[in-house]
PAZAPA-4460 file (N, C-alpha, C; in steps of 0.05 Angstrom, whole numbers, plus 32768, in hexadecimal, padded with zeros to 4 digits):
% residues 296
    n_x    n_y    n_z   ca_x   ca_y   ca_z    c_x    c_y    c_z   seq   type   mol
   7E4A   7FFD   7FDF   7E51   7FFA   7FC4   7E46   7FE2   7FB8     1      M     A
   7E35   7FE8   7FA3   7E25   7FD1   7F96   7E38   7FCA   7F7D     2      K     A
   7E42   7FB1   7F7F   7E52   7FA6   7F64   7E3D   7FA0   7F4E     3      Y     A
   7E44   7FAA   7F38   7E37   7FA4   7F21   7E4A   7F9C   7F0C     4      N     A
   7E4C   7F81   7F06   7E5D   7F78   7EF2   7E53   7F7A   7ED7     5      F     A
   7E39   7F83   7ED4   7E31   7F86   7EB7   7E2C   7F6D   7EA7     6      S     A
   7E3B   7F57   7EB4   7E38   7F40   7EA1   7E1C   7F32   7EA1     7      Y     A
   7E0D   7F34   7EB9   7DF4   7F29   7EBA   7DDF   7F37   7EA5     8      K     A
   7DE8   7F51   7E9F   7DD5   7F5F   7E8C   7DE0   7F5D   7E6E     9      E     A
   7DF9   7F5E   7E6D   7E07   7F5F   7E52   7E0E   7F41   7E49    10      T     A
   7E16   7F30   7E5C   7E20   7F16   7E53   7E37   7F18   7E3F    11      H     A
   7E48   7F2D   7E45   7E5D   7F34   7E35   7E70   7F1F   7E3D    12      N     A
   7E7D   7F0D   7E27   7E90   7EFB   7E2B   7EAC   7F02   7E34    13      A     A
   7EB3   7F19   7E2B   7ED0   7F21   7E32   7ECB   7F2C   7E50    14      T     A
   7EB7   7F37   7E58   7EB4   7F41   7E74   7EB2   7F27   7E86    15      L     A
   7EA7   7F13   7E7E   7EA7   7EF9   7E8E   7EC2   7EEC   7E8D    16      K     A
   7ED1   7EED   7E79   7EEC   7EE3   7E7B   7F01   7EF4   7E91    17      V     A
   7EF8   7F0B   7E90   7F09   7F20   7EA1   7F01   7F1C   7EC0    18      T     A
   7EE8   7F15   7EC4   7EDE   7F0E   7EDD   7EE8   7EF1   7EE8    19      L     A
   7EE8   7EE1   7ED5   7EF0   7EC8   7EDC   7F0E   7EC6   7EE2    20      D     A
   7F1F   7ED6   7ED1   7F38   7EDA   7ED5   7F42   7EE4   7EEB    21      T     A
   7F35   7EF7   7EF7   7F39   7F04   7F11   7F32   7EF1   7F27    22      L     A
   7F1D   7EE4   7F23   7F17   7ED0   7F3A   7F2D   7EBB   7F3C    23      R     A
   7F34   7EAE   7F23   7F4B   7E99   7F25   7F62   7EA4   7F31    24      E     A
   7F68   7EC0   7F2C   7F82   7EC8   7F37   7F81   7EC6   7F57    25      S     A
   7F69   7EC8   7F63   7F67   7EC3   7F81   7F70   7EA6   7F87    26      I     A
   7F66   7E92   7F78   7F6E   7E77   7F7A   7F8B   7E70   7F7B    27      N     A
   7F96   7E82   7F67   7FB4   7E80   7F62   7FC5   7E8F   7F78    28      L     A
   7FBA   7E9F   7F86   7FC9   7EB2   7F99   7FD7   7E9D   7FAF    29      Q     A
   7FF4   7EA2   7FB0   8000   7E91   7FC6   7FF5   7E96   7FE2    30      P     A
   7FF9   7E84   7FF2   7FEE   7E87   800B   8007   7E82   801F    31      R     A
   8006   7E8D   803A   8019   7E87   804C   8012   7E6B   805A    32      N     A
   8025   7E67   806C   801F   7E4C   8079   8006   7E49   808D    33      V     A
   7FFA   7E5F   8091   7FDF   7E5F   80A0   7FCB   7E60   8089    34      F     A
   7FCE   7E61   806F   7FBA   7E61   805D   7FB0   7E7D   8056    35      G     A
   7FBE   7E91   8060   7FB8   7EAE   8058   7FC5   7EB5   803F    36      G     A
   7FB6   7ECB   8031   7FBF   7ED2   8015   7FD9   7EDE   801B    37      Y     A
   7FEE   7ED9   800C   8006   7EEA   800B   8001   7F05   7FFF    38      R     A
   800B   7F1B   8007   8004   7F35   7FFB   801A   7F39   7FE6    39      Y     A
   8011   7F3F   7FCF   8024   7F45   7FB8   8038   7F2D   7FB5    40      F     A
   8052   7F31   7FB5   8066   7F1F   7FB1   8075   7F17   7FC9    41      V     A
   806C   7F1E   7FE0   807D   7F1D   7FF6   8076   7F00   8006    42      Y     A
   8089   7EEC   8007   8085   7ED5   8012   807D   7ED4   802E    43      P     A
   8065   7EC9   8036   805C   7EC5   8051   8051   7EDD   805D    44      Q     A
   8051   7EF7   804E   8043   7F0C   8059   802A   7F14   8050    45      W     A
   8018   7F19   8062   7FFB   7F20   805C   7FF9   7F3B   806A    46      S     A
   7FE6   7F4C   8059   7FE3   7F6A   805E   7FC4   7F6B   8062    47      Y     A
   7FBE   7F7F   8074   7FA3   7F8A   8074   7F9B   7F93   8058    48      L     A
   7FAD   7FA1   804B   7FA6   7FAF   8034   7F96   7FA2   801B    49      D     A
   7FA0   7F88   8018   7F92   7F7B   8005   7F77   7F71   8007    50      G     A
   7F6B   7F73   801E   7F4E   7F6A   8028   7F3A   7F7A   8014    51      M     A
   7F3D   7F94   8012   7F2B   7FA0   8004   7F2A   7F9B   7FE5    52      Y     A
   7F3C   7F95   7FD8   7F3D   7F8B   7FBE   7F35   7F71   7FB8    53      S     A
   7F38   7F60   7FC9   7F31   7F44   7FC7   7F15   7F3A   7FD3    54      V     A
   7F0F   7F42   7FEA   7EF7   7F37   7FF8   7EDE   7F40   7FEF    55      I     A
   7ED9   7F59   7FE9   7EC0   7F60   7FDB   7EBB   7F53   7FBF    56      P     A
   7ECE   7F52   7FB1   7ED0   7F47   7F99   7ECA   7F29   7F9A    57      F     A
   7ED5   7F1C   7FA8   7ED5   7EFE   7FAE   7EB4   7EF8   7FB4    58      L     A
   7EAB   7F09   7FC8   7E8F   7F02   7FD1   7E7D   7F05   7FBA    59      S     A
   7E80   7F1D   7FAD   7E6C   7F25   7F9A   7E6D   7F0F   7F7F    60      Y     A
   7E87   7F08   7F78   7E89   7EF6   7F63   7E7A   7EDC   7F6A    61      Y     A
   7E7E   7ED3   7F80   7E74   7EB9   7F88   7E56   7EBB   7F89    62      T     A
   7E4A   7ECE   7F93   7E2E   7ED0   7F93   7E22   7ED3   7F79    63      T     A
   7E2D   7EE4   7F67   7E25   7EE8   7F49   7E2B   7ECF   7F37    64      A     A
   7E40   7EC5   7F3B   7E48   7EB4   7F23   7E51   7E96   7F2E    65      L     A
   7E54   7E92   7F46   7E5B   7E76   7F52   7E51   7E6F   7F6D    66      A     A
   7E37   7E73   7F6C   7E27   7E71   7F8A   7E2B   7E55   7F95    67      A     A
   7E32   7E40   7F87   7E35   7E27   7F90   7E4C   7E23   7FA3    68      D     A
   7E61   7E36   7F9F   7E79   7E34   7FB0   7E78   7E49   7FC7    69      N     A
   7E60   7E52   7FCE   7E5B   7E66   7FE4   7E68   7E5D   7FFD    70      S     A
   7E60   7E49   8006   7E68   7E3E   8024   7E86   7E3E   8024    71      A     A
   7E98   7E34   8011   7EB2   7E33   8011   7EC0   7E4F   800E    72      A     A
   7EB4   7E62   7FFF   7EBD   7E7E   7FFB   7EB8   7E89   8016    73      V     A
   7EA2   7E88   801F   7E9E   7E95   803B   7EB0   7E8D   804F    74      A     A
   7EB8   7E73   8050   7ECD   7E6A   8068   7EE7   7E77   805E    75      D     A
   7EF1   7E79   8044   7F08   7E83   803E   7F09   7EA2   8047    76      D     A
   7EF3   7EB0   803D   7EF2   7ECB   8045   7EF6   7ECE   8064    77      I     A
   7EE9   7EC2   8071   7EEC   7EC3   8091   7F07   7EBD   809B    78      T     A
   7F11   7EA8   808E   7F2E   7EA2   8095   7F3F   7EB9   8090    79      K     A
   7F3F   7EC2   8074   7F52   7ED7   8070   7F51   7EF1   8083    80      Q     A
   7F3B   7EF9   8089   7F35   7F0F   809C   7F3C   7F09   80B7    81      L     A
   7F37   7EF1   80C1   7F3D   7EE9   80D9   7F5B   7EE2   80DF    82      D     A
   7F6A   7EDB   80CD   7F87   7ED5   80CE   7F93   7EF1   80D5    83      L     A
   7F8A   7F06   80C4   7F95   7F21   80C8   7F8F   7F2D   80E4    84      L     A
   7F75   7F25   80EE   7F6A   7F2F   8109   7F7A   7F22   811C    85      W     A
   7F7F   7F08   8119   7F8E   7EF9   812E   7FAB   7F02   8132    86      T     A
   7FB7   7F07   811C   7FD7   7F0D   811D   7FDB   7F29   811F    87      H     A
   7FC8   7F3B   8119   7FCE   7F58   8118   7FBF   7F69   812C    88      C     A
   7FAF   7F5C   813B   7FA0   7F6F   814C   7FB0   7F77   8167    89      R     A
   7FAE   7F91   8169   7FBA   7F9D   8180   7FA9   7F9D   819B    90      Q     A
   7FAC   7F8E   81AC   7F99   7F87   81C1   7F92   7FA3   81D2    91      N     A
   7FA7   7FB4   81D4   7FA1   7FCE   81E5   7F8E   7FDF   81D6    92      S     A
   7F8A   7FE1   81BB   7F7E   7FF2   81AD   7F65   7FE8   819A    93      T     A
   7F69   7FCC   8196   7F55   7FC0   8187   7F57   7FC6   816B    94      G     A
   7F6F   7FD3   8160   7F76   7FDA   8148   7F8B   7FC3   8139    95      L     A
   7F8E   7FC2   8122   7F9D   7FAF   8113   7FB8   7FBB   8107    96      L     A
   7FCD   7FAC   810C   7FE8   7FB2   80FF   7FE6   7FAD   80E2    97      F     A
   7FF6   7FBA   80D4   7FFA   7FBA   80B5   7FF8   7F9E   80AA    98      H     A
   8004   7F8C   80B5   8008   7F6F   80AC   801A   7F5E   80BC    99      G     A
   801C   7F43   80B1   802B   7F32   80C4   803D   7F20   80B0   100      Y     A
   804F   7F17   80BB   8065   7F04   80AE   805F   7EE7   80B9   101      D     A
   8052   7ED5   80A9   804C   7EBD   80B6   8065   7EAD   80BF   102      A     A
   807B   7EB1   80B2   8095   7EA6   80B8   80A3   7EB0   80D0   103      S     A
   809C   7ECB   80D7   80A7   7EDB   80EE   80C4   7EE0   80E9   104      K     A
   80CD   7EE1   80D0   80EA   7EE7   80C9   80EE   7F02   80BF   105      K     A
   80DA   7F13   80B8   80DD   7F2F   80B2   80E9   7F3D   80C9   106      A     A
   80FA   7F53   80C4   8109   7F62   80D8   80F4   7F6F   80E9   107      V     A
   80DB   7F72   80E2   80C8   7F81   80F0   80B5   7F71   80FD   108      W     A
   80B6   7F57   80F8   80A1   7F43   8102   80A3   7F3E   8123   109      A     A
   808B   7F41   812C   8085   7F3A   814C   808F   7F1B   814A   110      N     A
   809D   7F12   815F   80A8   7EF7   8161   8092   7EE4   8169   111      P     A
   807A   7EEF   8174   8066   7EDB   817B   804F   7EDC   8167   112      V     A
   8046   7EF3   815E   8030   7EF3   814A   8039   7EF7   812B   113      T     A
   8055   7F00   812B   805B   7F08   8111   8052   7F23   8101   114      G     A
   8046   7F32   8115   8036   7F4A   810C   804D   7F60   8107   115      A     A
   8046   7F73   80F7   8058   7F8A   80F5   8051   7F9D   810B   116      S     A
   8063   7FB1   810F   8062   7FC0   8128   804F   7FD9   812B   117      P     A
   8044   7FE1   8116   8036   7FF9   8116   801A   7FF7   8106   118      Y     A
   8009   800A   8114   7FEC   8009   8108   7FEB   801F   80F4   119      V     A
   7FEC   8019   80D9   7FED   802E   80C2   7FCF   8032   80B8   120      W     A
   7FC7   804C   80BD   7FAB   8051   80B6   7FA2   804C   809D   121      S     A
   7FB0   804C   8086   7FA5   8040   806B   7F9F   8024   8069   122      R     A
   7FAE   8016   8075   7FAD   7FF7   8075   7F95   7FF0   8084   123      S     A
   7F8F   7FFE   809D   7F77   7FFC   80AF   7F5F   8004   809C   124      M     A
   7F5F   8019   808D   7F4C   8022   807C   7F43   800D   8068   125      G     A
   7F56   7FFF   805A   7F50   7FEB   8046   7F40   7FD5   8054   126      W     A
   7F46   7FCE   806B   7F3F   7FB7   807B   7F1F   7FBF   8082   127      Y     A
   7F1B   7FD7   808D   7F01   7FD9   8095   7EEC   7FE0   807E   128      L     A
   7EF6   7FEC   8069   7EE7   7FF0   8054   7EE0   7FD4   8045   129      M     A
   7EEF   7FC2   8048   7EE9   7FA6   8040   7ED2   7F99   804D   130      A     A
   7ED2   7F9C   8067   7EBE   7F92   807A   7EA3   7F9F   8072   131      L     A
   7EA2   7FB7   8071   7E88   7FC7   806D   7E7C   7FC2   804E   132      V     A
   7E8F   7FC2   803B   7E86   7FBD   8021   7E7C   7FA1   801A   133      D     A
   7E8C   7F8E   8028   7E85   7F71   8024   7E68   7F6C   8031   134      T     A
   7E63   7F79   8048   7E4A   7F76   8055   7E35   7F82   8045   135      L     A
   7E38   7F95   8035   7E23   7FA2   8028   7E1B   7F95   800C   136      E     A
   7E2C   7F81   8004   7E24   7F70   7FEB   7E0F   7F5C   7FF1   137      L     A
   7E00   7F58   7FDC   7DEA   7F45   7FDE   7DF7   7F27   7FDC   138      D     A
   7DFC   7F1C   7FF6   7E09   7F02   7FF4   7DF3   7EF1   8005   139      T     A
   7DDA   7EF0   8000   7DC9   7EDF   800D   7DCD   7EC3   800C   140      A     A
   7DDB   7EB9   7FF9   7DE1   7E9C   7FF6   7DF9   7E94   8008   141      N     A
   7E07   7EA9   8015   7E1D   7EA4   8027   7E14   7E98   8040   142      F     A
   7E21   7E89   804F   7E1A   7E82   806A   7E17   7E9C   807E   143      P     A
   7E02   7E9C   808F   7DFE   7EB2   809D   7E14   7EB8   80B0   144      L     A
   7E24   7EA4   80B7   7E3C   7EA7   80CA   7E51   7EBA   80BB   145      K     A
   7E52   7EBE   80A3   7E64   7ED0   8097   7E5B   7EEA   809D   146      L     A
   7E41   7EF2   8096   7E39   7F0E   809D   7E3B   7F15   80BA   147      R     A
   7E34   7EFF   80CA   7E37   7F06   80E9   7E55   7F0C   80EE   148      T     A
   7E66   7EFF   80E3   7E83   7F04   80EA   7E8B   7F1E   80E1   149      Y     A
   7E83   7F24   80C6   7E8C   7F3F   80BD   7E7F   7F55   80CE   150      L     A
   7E67   7F54   80D3   7E5C   7F68   80E4   7E69   7F6C   80FF   151      Q     A
   7E6E   7F53   810B   7E7A   7F56   8129   7E96   7F62   8123   152      R     A
   7EA3   7F5D   8110   7EC0   7F69   810D   7EBD   7F87   8107   153      R     A
   7EA9   7F8D   80F5   7EA4   7FA7   80F0   7E9D   7FBB   810A   154      L     A
   7E8E   7FB2   8117   7E87   7FBC   8132   7EA1   7FC2   8143   155      V     A
   7EAE   7FAE   8147   7EC7   7FAE   8157   7ED9   7FC0   814D   156      Q     A
   7EE0   7FBD   8132   7EF6   7FD1   8129   7EEB   7FF0   8124   157      L     A
   7ED4   7FF3   8122   7EC5   800E   811D   7ECA   801D   8138   158      S     A
   7EC5   800C   814D   7EC4   8018   8167   7EE5   801E   816E   159      D     A
   7EFA   800E   816A   7F14   8014   8169   7F1F   802A   8159   160      A     A
   7F16   802C   8144   7F1C   8045   8130   7F12   805B   813B   161      V     A
   7EF8   805C   8143   7EEC   8077   814F   7EFF   807E   8167   162      I     A
   7F05   806C   8176   7F12   8072   8190   7F2F   807B   818A   163      S     A
   7F3A   8076   816D   7F56   8082   8167   7F55   809A   815B   164      A     A
   7F3E   80A6   8154   7F3A   80C0   8145   7F49   80D6   8154   165      A     A
   7F54   80E9   8148   7F5D   80FE   8154   7F4A   8112   815E   166      D     A
   7F4C   8119   8175   7F3B   8129   8186   7F36   8144   8178   167      A     A
   7F47   8153   816B   7F46   816C   8161   7F38   8168   8143   168      Q     A
   7F43   8157   8135   7F38   8157   8115   7F23   8141   8113   169      T     A
   7F25   812C   8125   7F11   8118   811C   7F1B   8102   810B   170      G     A
   7F33   8109   80FF   7F41   80F6   80EC   7F54   80E6   80F6   171      C     A
   7F69   80D9   80E8   7F79   80C3   80F1   7F93   80CA   80E9   172      W     A
   7FA9   80C5   80FB   7FC2   80C7   80F7   7FD0   80AE   80E5   173      W     A
   7FE8   80B8   80D8   7FF3   80A5   80C8   7FF6   808B   80D5   174      Q     A
   8005   808B   80F0   8006   8076   80FF   7FF6   807B   8116   175      L     A
   7FDD   806F   8118   7FC6   8073   8125   7FC8   8071   8143   176      M     A
   7FE1   8061   814E   7FE0   8063   816A   7FF6   8075   8178   177      T     A
   7FFE   8086   8168   8013   809C   816E   800C   80BA   8169   178      F     A
   7FF5   80C1   816F   7FEC   80DD   8169   7FFF   80F0   8177   179      P     A
   8007   8105   8168   8014   811D   816F   8031   8114   8172   180      G     A
   803A   80FB   816E   8059   80F6   816E   8067   8106   8157   181      R     A
   807F   810D   815D   808D   811D   8149   8093   810B   8130   182      P     A
   808A   8117   8119   808B   810A   80FF   8071   80FC   80F5   183      G     A
   8060   80F6   810A   8047   80ED   8102   8033   8105   80F7   184      N     A
   801B   80FC   80EC   800B   8112   80DF   7FF2   8104   80D9   185      Y     A
   7FE0   8118   80D4   7FC1   810C   80CD   7FC1   8106   80AE   186      V     A
   7FBD   80ED   80A7   7FC0   80E8   8087   7FA3   80E6   807D   187      E     A
   7FA5   80F0   8065   7F8B   80F6   8055   7F7D   80DC   8049   188      S     A
   7F8B   80C8   8041   7F7F   80B1   8032   7F71   809F   8048   189      S     A
   7F81   809A   805E   7F77   8087   8074   7F60   8094   807E   190      G     A
   7F60   80AE   8084   7F4C   80BD   8091   7F33   80BE   8081   191      S     A
   7F34   80C0   8065   7F1C   80BF   8056   7F11   80A2   8055   192      A     A
   7F23   808F   8052   7F18   8072   8055   7F08   806B   806D   193      M     A
   7F13   8078   8086   7F03   8071   809D   7EE8   8081   809C   194      F     A
   7EEA   809B   8092   7ED2   80AA   8091   7EBC   809A   807F   195      T     A
   7EC5   8092   8069   7EB1   8082   8057   7EA7   806C   8067   196      Y     A
   7EB8   805A   8074   7EAF   8042   807E   7E9C   8047   8095   197      A     A
   7EA3   8059   80A5   7E93   805D   80BC   7E77   8069   80B6   198      L     A
   7E76   807F   80A4   7E5B   8089   8099   7E4B   8071   8093   199      Y     A
   7E57   8061   8081   7E49   804A   8072   7E3F   8037   8086   200      K     A
   7E4F   802E   8098   7E47   8016   80AD   7E32   8021   80BB   201      A     A
   7E30   803B   80C3   7E19   8048   80D1   7E01   804C   80C1   202      A     A
   7E02   8053   80A7   7DEC   8054   8098   7DDE   803D   8092   203      R     A
   7DEE   8025   808D   7DE2   800C   8086   7DDB   7FFC   809D   204      L     A
   7DDC   8006   80B5   7DD6   7FFB   80CF   7DE4   7FE4   80D9   205      G     A
   7DFE   7FE6   80D4   7E0E   7FD0   80DD   7E18   7FD3   80F8   206      Y     A
   7E14   7FEC   8104   7E21   7FF3   811C   7E0B   7FF7   8131   207      L     A
   7E0F   7FEF   814C   7DFA   7FF6   8161   7DF7   8013   815F   208      P     A
   7DDF   8019   816A   7DD6   8038   8166   7DE9   804B   8174   209      E     A
   7DF3   8045   818A   7E04   8059   8197   7E1E   805A   8187   210      Q     A
   7E29   8046   817C   7E42   8046   816F   7E3B   8052   8153   211      L     A
   7E26   8050   8149   7E1F   805B   812E   7E20   807B   8136   212      A     A
   7E18   8081   8146   7E17   80A0   814D   7E34   80AC   814F   213      G     A
   7E44   809B   815C   7E61   80A4   8160   7E6A   80A2   8143   214      K     A
   7E66   808F   8134   7E72   808A   811B   7E6C   80A4   8108   215      S     A
   7E51   80AE   8108   7E49   80C1   80F8   7E58   80D9   8100   216      N     A
   7E56   80E0   811A   7E65   80F9   8121   7E82   80F9   811C   217      N     A
   7E8E   80E5   8122   7EAD   80E2   811B   7EB1   80E6   80FF   218      T     A
   7EA2   80D9   80EE   7EA8   80DB   80D2   7EA1   80F7   80C8   219      A     A
   7E8C   8101   80D3   7E83   811F   80CA   7E9B   8131   80D1   220      S     A
   7EA5   812D   80EA   7EB9   8141   80F3   7ED2   813D   80E0   221      K     A
   7EDB   8126   80DB   7EF3   8121   80CB   7EEE   812C   80AF   222      C     A
   7ED8   8126   80A0   7ED0   8131   8088   7ED7   8151   8087   223      Y     A
   7ECD   815E   809B   7ECF   817B   8098   7EEE   8182   809B   224      R     A
   7EFC   8174   80AA   7F1B   8177   80AA   7F26   8172   8090   225      H     A
   7F1E   815C   8086   7F28   8158   8069   7F22   816D   8053   226      I     A
   7F0C   8173   8054   7F04   818A   8041   7F13   81A3   8044   227      V     A
   7F17   81AB   805F   7F25   81C3   8067   7F42   81C0   8063   228      D     A
   7F4D   81A6   8066   7F6D   81A7   8066   7F78   819A   804D   229      T     A
   7F69   8185   8042   7F76   8174   802D   7F6A   817C   800F   230      F     A
   7F55   8187   800E   7F46   818C   7FF8   7F4F   81A5   7FEE   231      V     A
   7F5A   81A9   7FD4   7F66   81C1   7FC8   7F50   81C9   7FB4   232      V     A
   7F48   81E2   7FB5   7F35   81ED   7F9F   7F43   81FC   7F8F   233      Q     A
   7F40   81F4   7F73   7F4E   8205   7F5F   7F40   8219   7F54   234      N     A
   7F4A   822E   7F48   7F3C   8244   7F3A   7F29   823D   7F22   235      S     A
   7F32   8227   7F17   7F1F   821B   7F01   7F09   8209   7F09   236      N     A
   7F06   8208   7F23   7EEF   81FA   7F2E   7EF3   81DA   7F34   237      G     A
   7F0D   81D1   7F2E   7F11   81B8   7F32   7F1E   81B6   7F4F   238      T     A
   7F24   819B   7F59   7F2D   8198   7F75   7F47   8186   7F75   239      L     A
   7F57   818B   7F85   7F71   817A   7F89   7F6E   8171   7FA6   240      D     A
   7F7D   815A   7FAA   7F7F   814D   7FC6   7F9A   8149   7FCF   241      Y     A
   7FA0   8152   7FE5   7FBC   814F   7FF1   7FBB   813E   800A   242      N     A
   7FD5   813A   8012   7FDA   812E   802C   7FDA   810E   802F   243      G     A
   7FDB   8103   8017   7FD7   80E7   8015   7FF5   80D8   8013   244      T     A
   7FFA   80C7   8027   8015   80BC   8028   801A   80A9   8010   245      V     A
   8032   80A6   8007   8038   8094   7FEE   8034   8076   7FF8   246      A     A
   803A   8064   7FEB   803D   8045   7FF6   804F   803F   800D   247      V     A
   8041   8036   801E   804F   802A   8039   8055   800B   8036   248      C     A
   8068   8003   8033   806A   7FE6   802F   8078   7FD9   8049   249      S     A
   8073   7FBE   804F   8080   7FB0   8061   809C   7FA6   8058   250      L     A
   809E   7FA9   803B   80B7   7FA4   8031   80CB   7FBA   8038   251      N     A
   80D0   7FBC   8051   80E0   7FD1   805B   80E6   7FCB   8079   252      S     A
   80F0   7FE1   8087   80F8   7FE0   80A3   80DD   7FDF   80B1   253      T     A
   80C6   7FEC   80A8   80AB   7FEB   80B6   80B0   7FFC   80CF   254      A     A
   80C2   800D   80D3   80C7   801C   80E9   80B5   8034   80E9   255      S     A
   80B3   8041   8102   80A6   805B   8105   80B1   8071   80F0   256      Y     A
   80C7   8071   80EE   80D5   8088   80DB   80D1   8080   80BF   257      E     A
   80CE   8067   80B8   80C6   805F   809C   80AB   8069   8095   258      Y     A
   8096   8061   80A6   807B   806B   80A0   8078   8087   809F   259      Y     A
   8085   8095   80B2   8082   80B3   80B2   8095   80C2   80A1   260      T     A
   80A4   80B7   808F   80B7   80C7   807F   80AD   80C1   805F   261      S     A
   809C   80AE   805B   8094   80AA   803E   8085   80C4   8036   262      Q     A
   808C   80CA   8019   8083   80E3   800D   8066   80E6   8010   263      P     A
   8059   80FD   8011   803D   8105   800D   8036   810C   7FF0   264      L     A
   8023   80FE   7FE4   801E   8102   7FCB   8006   8117   7FC5   265      L     A
   8006   8124   7FAE   7FEF   8134   7FA6   7FDF   8127   7F91   266      Y     A
   7FC5   8125   7F95   7FB2   8117   7F84   7FBC   80FA   7F80   267      N     A
   7FC5   80EC   7F94   7FC4   80D1   7F96   7FAB   80C1   7F95   268      S     A
   7FA7   80AD   7F85   7F8F   80A0   7F80   7F86   8095   7F9B   269      V     A
   7F99   808C   7FAD   7F92   8081   7FC5   7F80   8099   7FD3   270      H     A
   7F88   80B0   7FD2   7F7B   80C6   7FE4   7F60   80CE   7FD4   271      G     A
   7F61   80D5   7FB7   7F4C   80E0   7FAB   7F34   80CE   7FAA   272      T     A
   7F3B   80B3   7FA4   7F27   809E   7FA3   7F16   809C   7FBF   273      A     A
   7F29   809C   7FD2   7F1B   8098   7FEF   7F0D   80AE   7FF5   274      S     A
   7F13   80C8   7FED   7F06   80E3   7FF4   7EEB   80E2   7FE6   275      F     A
   7EEC   80D8   7FCA   7ED0   80D5   7FBC   7EBF   80C4   7FCC   276      I     A
   7EC8   80AD   7FD4   7EB5   809A   7FE3   7EAC   80A8   7FFE   277      L     A
   7EBD   80B6   8008   7EB6   80C1   8024   7EA2   80DB   801D   278      A     A
   7EA4   80E8   8008   7E90   80FD   8001   7E76   80F2   7FFC   279      S     A
   7E75   80DC   7FED   7E5C   80D0   7FE7   7E4B   80CA   8000   280      L     A
   7E5C   80BA   8014   7E4C   80B5   802C   7E46   80CD   803C   281      E     A
   7E57   80E4   803C   7E50   80FC   8049   7E34   8108   803D   282      H     A
   7E33   810A   8025   7E1A   8114   8018   7E03   8104   8020   283      E     A
   7E05   80E8   8021   7DEE   80D8   802B   7DE9   80DF   8047   284      R     A
   7DFB   80E2   8059   7DF9   80E8   8074   7DE8   8103   8075   285      A     A
   7DF4   8116   8069   7DE4   8132   8068   7DC7   8132   805E   286      D     A
   7DC2   8120   8049   7DA9   811C   803F   7D95   8110   8056   287      Q     A
   7DA3   80FC   8062   7D95   80ED   8075   7D8B   8101   808C   288      S     A
   7D9F   8112   8094   7D99   8122   80AB   7D81   813A   80A3   289      R     A
   7D85   8143   8088   7D71   8156   807F   7D54   814C   807D   290      D     A
   7D53   812F   8078   7D39   8126   8074   7D2E   8119   8092   291      S     A
   7D40   8119   80A4   7D34   8111   80BD   7D1B   8120   80CA   292      A     A
   7D0B   8115   80D4   7CF3   8125   80E4   7D02   8136   80F5   293      P     A
   7CF5   814C   80FB   7CFE   815F   810F   7CF4   8154   812B   294      E     A
   7D06   8153   813D   7CFE   8149   815B   7CF2   8161   816B   295      R     A
   7CDE   815C   8178   7CD1   8171   8187   7CD6   816A   81A5   296      I     A
***
């Protein structure tokens, strides 16, 4: 994803004010006791979800409009991602829990790490997409250690995500570590997010060769299932998209029953936007295969 603010071409004063205001809002975002961004209005709580909206924007804004601040921003980006990694990583799978409470007072908080108890596919999707999209940006003025960090985490997490894919569909369950458990189901937005991120990470060369092959194979298998299962073709030629869970918030019990009982939405933007991104990468992968020289 190439960010194009248009400001460099148009020098539109209103656009510049908008960009600056968005950037300042990050400075004003409250932080928890570890320095991690609080998510929305929840005191001391940090979520995986917010990384996709903030990290790529912060990276490119700094490169395009505030390059003198690159070192400090790079350190803060690494800190935000690493705090979530440190508090939320499930050692047995390499996946990340939805978020953590720095105060450890939430009803769901792990008493040692503060982490929530379940790996929710869409929150993981946000985090994985943030890694690959930030890596793609032209951030040459950032310290090399940031790109090294991003790529290392992308490789680790891609490997874990691929290992968690459903064997039959290639896609991912709503709660990723409980495949087949009553109430759980393969969810369409998280599956499309992973499909997009895995295809893209392989295409841009961020994964080792063997892992890139697995990434493409898994993404391709899931994409076929998404099209067959969640895409609805209407008689007028338009498409609809099904199977996307509504908002899942840690402002809840964060129980198994909570995550698996939230309503499924038709044409939710979380699902349709993710499917469009996945489709663009799927088409690129198809074009790459078609143009590859025949092996003899």
